[in-house]
C-alpha positions as CSV (number, residue, x, y, z in Angstrom):
1,M,0.0,0.0,0.0
2,P,1.5,3.4,-1.0
3,R,2.3,5.9,1.8
4,T,-0.1,8.7,1.9
5,E,0.9,12.3,2.8
6,H,-1.0,11.8,6.1
7,S,1.0,8.7,7.0
8,A,4.3,10.4,6.1
9,D,3.3,13.3,8.4
10,R,2.7,10.8,11.2
11,A,6.0,9.1,10.6
12,I,7.9,12.4,10.7
13,F,6.1,13.4,13.9
14,A,6.9,10.0,15.5
15,L,10.6,10.4,14.5
16,H,10.7,13.9,15.9
17,H,9.0,12.8,19.1
18,Q,11.5,9.9,19.8
19,A,14.6,11.6,18.5
20,I,14.1,15.2,19.7
21,H,11.2,15.6,22.1
22,V,11.7,12.7,24.5
23,P,15.4,13.3,25.1
24,R,14.8,17.1,25.4
25,V,12.1,16.5,28.1
26,E,14.4,14.2,30.0
27,R,17.3,16.6,29.9
28,I,15.1,19.5,31.1
29,A,13.4,17.3,33.8
30,R,16.8,16.2,35.2
31,G,18.2,19.8,35.2
32,M,15.1,21.2,36.9
33,A,14.7,18.3,39.3
34,D,18.3,18.8,40.5
35,L,17.2,22.3,41.7
36,A,13.8,21.0,43.1
37,D,15.1,17.9,44.8
38,G,13.3,16.9,48.0
39,A,10.2,19.1,47.2
40,G,7.2,18.1,49.2
41,T,4.7,20.0,47.1
42,M,5.3,21.2,43.6
43,L,3.5,23.4,41.1
44,D,4.3,23.6,37.4
45,I,3.1,26.9,35.8
46,G,2.2,26.4,32.1
47,C,2.3,22.6,32.5
48,G,0.5,21.7,29.2
49,N,-0.2,18.0,29.4
50,G,1.8,17.6,32.6
51,L,4.3,15.1,31.4
52,L,7.3,17.3,32.2
53,A,5.8,18.2,35.6
54,R,5.3,14.5,36.4
55,R,8.8,13.6,35.4
56,I,10.4,16.5,37.4
57,A,8.3,15.5,40.4
58,E,9.4,11.9,40.1
59,L,13.0,12.8,39.9
60,A,12.7,15.5,42.7
61,R,10.8,13.1,45.0
62,A,7.9,15.5,45.3
63,D,5.0,14.1,47.3
64,T,2.4,16.2,45.5
65,V,2.5,17.8,42.1
66,R,-0.1,20.2,40.5
67,G,-0.1,22.1,37.3
68,V,-1.8,25.2,35.8
69,D,-2.2,26.2,32.2
70,V,-4.2,28.8,30.2
71,M,-5.5,25.9,28.2
72,V,-6.5,22.8,30.2
73,R,-6.3,19.7,28.1
74,D,-8.7,16.7,28.3
75,E,-6.0,14.3,29.3
76,T,-3.2,15.3,31.7
77,S,-0.5,13.5,33.7
78,V,-1.0,15.6,36.8
79,P,-4.1,17.5,38.1
80,V,-4.3,20.8,36.2
81,A,-6.2,23.9,37.1
82,H,-7.1,26.7,34.7
83,Y,-4.7,29.7,34.9
84,D,-5.5,33.1,33.5
85,G,-1.8,33.9,33.0
86,A,-1.6,36.3,35.9
87,H,-3.3,35.0,39.0
88,L,-2.6,31.6,40.4
89,P,-5.7,29.8,41.8
90,F,-4.0,28.9,45.1
91,D,-3.6,30.3,48.6
92,D,-0.5,32.1,49.7
93,A,2.5,29.9,50.7
94,S,1.0,26.7,49.1
95,F,4.1,25.1,47.5
96,D,7.6,24.1,48.3
97,V,8.8,24.3,44.7
98,I,7.4,26.0,41.6
99,T,8.7,25.2,38.2
100,V,8.2,27.4,35.1
101,C,9.5,26.0,31.9
102,D,9.4,27.9,28.6
103,V,6.5,30.0,29.7
104,L,7.7,33.5,30.5
105,H,8.5,34.4,26.9
106,H,4.8,33.8,26.1
107,A,3.5,35.9,29.0
108,A,2.0,39.3,28.5
109,D,3.6,40.4,31.8
110,P,6.4,38.0,32.9
111,R,7.0,40.0,36.1
112,A,3.4,39.5,37.1
113,V,3.8,35.7,36.6
114,V,6.9,35.6,38.8
115,K,5.4,37.9,41.4
116,D,2.3,35.7,41.8
117,A,4.5,32.6,41.8
118,M,6.4,34.1,44.8
119,R,3.1,34.7,46.5
120,V,2.1,31.0,46.5
121,L,5.7,29.8,47.2
122,R,6.4,28.9,50.8
123,P,9.1,30.7,52.8
124,N,12.5,29.2,51.8
125,G,10.8,27.5,48.8
126,R,12.4,27.3,45.4
127,L,11.3,28.9,42.1
128,V,13.0,27.1,39.2
129,I,12.7,28.8,35.9
130,K,14.0,27.7,32.5
131,D,13.2,29.9,29.5
132,H,14.6,31.4,26.3
133,F,16.0,34.9,25.8
134,R,14.0,37.4,23.7
135,L,16.6,39.9,22.5
136,G,14.7,41.5,19.6
137,S,12.9,40.7,16.3
138,V,15.3,38.0,15.2
139,S,15.1,36.0,18.4
140,N,11.3,36.6,18.5
141,A,11.1,35.0,15.0
142,V,13.3,32.1,16.1
143,L,11.2,31.5,19.2
144,L,8.0,31.7,17.2
145,A,9.3,29.1,14.7
146,M,10.5,26.8,17.5
147,D,7.1,27.0,19.2
148,M,5.3,26.3,15.9
149,L,7.4,23.3,15.3
150,G,7.7,22.1,18.9
151,N,4.1,22.6,20.0
């Protein structure tokens, strides 16, 4: 049976997933987990489907992991609450560790995101951020292309 364009697209996606996406998630999870190690409670801001949050929590030995996202998906790996991009739906001092991975460059007001994260972070907690630099129109275009291909 000849390959259709649709099956070729699926094959390319599967190859990208195994060769690029899975190793990238593991590298990021290990790096962030090193900084979050021993967390009792963990929140991931902008968690998407929660796979990265779950992996970080496993590696960091977190007892509880929650996520928030502006778009809550039907199937997630961790409990996910809706997030408006500025106000986290949690009480003050709720989490030992908060992770934010590749979210701030999307935010309308990154400082507001960090400020509210600090509000729900417990005293002596850890805020672990991994993101890209936006240094002008060229890096904005590169980030847009990376997001379009990666997401």
